[in-house]
N, C-alpha and C positions, 0 to 999 in steps of 0.2 A: 504494500500500500504506500510506503514511503516514496516509492518511485513515481507515484502520481503527483500529488502536490499537497502541501500543507493547507488544510481547509481555511479559506479566508473568512474572517469575522465569525469564527465558529460559535463563540459565546453569544454574540448578538443574534445569530440565526436561531440558536436554541431558545433564547429568551423570547424571540419573536414568535416562535411556534406555540409558546405557552402550553407545553406538553402535559396532557392528562395521562396518568399511568395506565388507564384502561382504554385509551383512545386509539384511533386508527390514523396512521400518518403515511404520507407518500413522499419519497425523495426521488424526484424525476430525473436527476442527474447524478447517478450513483458513483461513477468513476472509480476512485480508489477506496470509496466507502467511508471516508473520514467523517462526513456529516452523519451518515447512517449509523455508524458505531456510537456516536455521541447521543443520537436520538434513542437508540436501544437502551442506553444506560438509564434513561428516564422513564422507560416503559415498565409496567408491572407484568405479571404472568399472563394477563388477559389482554394486553396491548398488542397492536399489530403494526408492522412497517412493511410497505410495498416499495420496491425500488426499481426504477426504470433505467436502462442504458442500452443503446444500440451497438456500442463498441464491443466486439468480441473479447478484447483484452480485459475489459472491466469484469468479465465473468470469473477471472482468476481471484477476485477479491470478495466473492460472495460470502456472506456471513452464515455460518452453520448454526441456526437457531430456529426453533419451531415457530417463533413469532415473526420470522422474516420471510418475505417472498420476493424473488428476483424475477423481473420481467424484461426479456431481451428485445425491447421495442423502443422506438422514438417516442418522446413524451407527447407528441401530437395525437397519440392514440390513448391518452389518459383515460377518457370516459369508458371506452370499449373494454379496456383491460381491468380497470377497477371494478366494473360491473361483472366481468367474467369471474373475478375472484371474490365476488359477493362482498365488496368492501365499501359500497356507497351507502350512506354518506361518510366522508372522512372528516377528521378533526383538524388536519393541517397538511399543507403541501409546501414543500421546499424545492426551489429551483436555483441551482448555481450554474449560470449560463457560461458559455465560452468553452475554450479548448483547455484541457488539463496540461500541466507541465509534462506529464508522461507522454502525451501525444506529441507535444512539441519536440521532445527529446528523442523520439523514435525517428531517426533520419529517413528511413524508407517510407514513412507515412506522408512526407512531402509538405508538412505544415510549416516548417521553419526555414527562414532564409539563411540560417547558419550552416546548413548542410547542402550538399548536392545530392539529389535523388530525382526519381521520376516525379513529375507533377501529379500528385494524387489528391490529398486533402479530404478524402472520404472518411467521415466519422463512422458510417456504416460500410464496412469493407465489402459487403455484398451488393452495394449500389452500383448501377451501371455508369453513372455520371461522375467523372473525375475532373480535376483541374486541367489535365491534358486535353480532354474532350472539349472543355469550354474554350481554351486558348486556341485550339486548332480548328474548331468547327463552328463556333458562334460567328454570326455576322458582325460586321463593323458596328452597326447600330446597336446590337445587343451588348457588345463589349463596352461601347461608350456608355450605355445605360447602367451596367453593373458597376463599372469603375466610378462613375459619377455618383450613383445612389448609395452603393454599399461601401465604397472606399473613400467617398467624399474627396476625390482626387481632382485638383483644379484643371490639370491638362488632360482630362479623361478622353476627350475627343482625339487629341494627338496620339495618346497612348494606344487607343483602339486602332487607329490608322497604321501606326508603326508595327503593331503585332500582325495585322492582316498583311501588310507588305512583307514583313520578315518571313512569314510562314510560306510565302510563294517560293522561297529558296529551299524549303525543306521543313518538315514538321518540327515544332517546338516541343521536345520530349521532356527535358530535365529543367530543374531550377536554374542551372547554369545557362542553359539555352535561353530561357526567358530573360534572365539578367542581361545577357549579352545583347539580346534583341532590343531591349529598351534602355540600354546604358546611356544613350545620348539625351534621354528625357529626364534622367534622375538628377534632381537639384544637388549641387555641390554642398557638402556639409550636412545634408539632410537625407543621406542615402538610406539609413536604417528606417527612418520614419516613412519615407516614400514607399520603400519595398514592403513595409508592414501594412500600409494602406492597400497596396496592390494585392497582397496575399489575403488580407481580410476580405476584400471584395470577392475574390475567387472562392474562398472558403465558404462565405455566406451563400453564394450562388450554388456551389456544388452540393451543399447540405440543406439548401432551402431553409436556412435558419430563421429568417424573419417570418416566413409563412408558417413554419412549424410553431414558432413562439405565439403567433396570433391564434392558431388553432388551439394550442394548449391553454392560453389565457381565457378564451371564451368558455372552454370546458370546465375550468376551475370553479366557476360560479354554479355549475350544474352538479359538480361532484362534492363540493364542500357542504357540511352541515351549517346551519345558521350559527354564527358565533365562531365558526372555524377560521383558521388563520392561513393566509397566503403570504409566503416569504420568498422574495425573488431577488437574486443578486446578479447584476449585469456588469459588463466590462467595457462597453462602448455606447456612445450616445444614441445610436439607432435602436438598440435593444431597450435602453433605459427610457427612451421617449415613448415606446409602445407600452411598457409597463406602467409608466406614470400616467399616461392618458387613459389606459384601461381602468386603473384604480380610481381615477378622478371622475371619469365619465361613463364607464362601462363600454366604451368603444375607442377606436384608435385615432379618430380625427373628428373635427366638427365640434359643435356645442353640446353641452349636457342637455339631454332630453328630460322632459317632465311629463307626468301623466295628467289626466284631465282635472285632477284635484290640486295640481301644482307640486306634487311630490317628485323628488328625484328618481329617475329610472335607472339608477346605477346599483350594481349588486354588492359593492364593497365600500367600506369606510377606511380611510387611511389611518393607520395606528401611529405612524411616525410623521412628524411635520417635515416634509421634504425627504431626500435620500439620506441614509446613514452612511458615513464613510469610515474607513479604518483609522485607527489611531496612528500617530507618528511612529510610535514604538513598533506597532505591527508592520507598518510599511518598511521600516528599517530592517526588520527581520525577514520580510517576505515581500519582494518587489511586486509580485502579482496583485497585492492588495491595493497598490497605488491607484489604479483606475476603477476599483470596485465601487458600485453603488447599490445599497441594500434598501429595498422598499417592503414595508409590511402592511398588510390590510386584513380586515376582518369582514366576514360575510354577513351581510345585513339580513 
């Protein structure tokens, strides 16, 4: 488990869940199992924890305990599988979004700019769509869209055109191939940040991360009991904006809707005012905590 990552804001997440010993909880991003193991410590003999993870490597960390159920699925199927395991309604749901340190450190997975490997980036290794497919087969317009929307890259149009031109000379197979193809566009002194934005855009597209997050959030209100807790930690502004809007309005854009009596039509109340961030001490010990934003809500 230590190969995965140190769980970020572990204590804040556990406090946010307000765990009842006999309750039913869901950790939808199991990974190394750090959060799950802490949740289990707070459960009594009749408590339950269901954990989701689509990464086959996460299965190595499964907890051997009768109260624990591992589900090898993407969290966008939250409702289907909690229903299948006769767990609805649940008392709390935890999501720690983003890529684990373990995945970044596996060179062959192609998540990190630090290594050279085939362009992959699939969290679900059984999926057909890889970063290599995106880079070599997407149209210039689609590449422009994902680099602009998901990477928030200023020269997204030029980047898309450069990639489409470069692949005419032969396929872009590896991380090194991609870096070489776009080298003239990378701002001097900001190489790491720029490449991180490019990789973020590709990873979000390959794994359909924002669509999956929307599907998941909508289902949380159907799966949680009244008074149940939703605890979500995100690591970039695109995810955090979706979580923030959903908690505030019950939808991802537009104004808060009201019923004919003037009552708010949103399923959650925010527990924390704004996002919770890690302490300076935690950030100094765990760099991954630097960009983390934690939001906690309670089902109305």
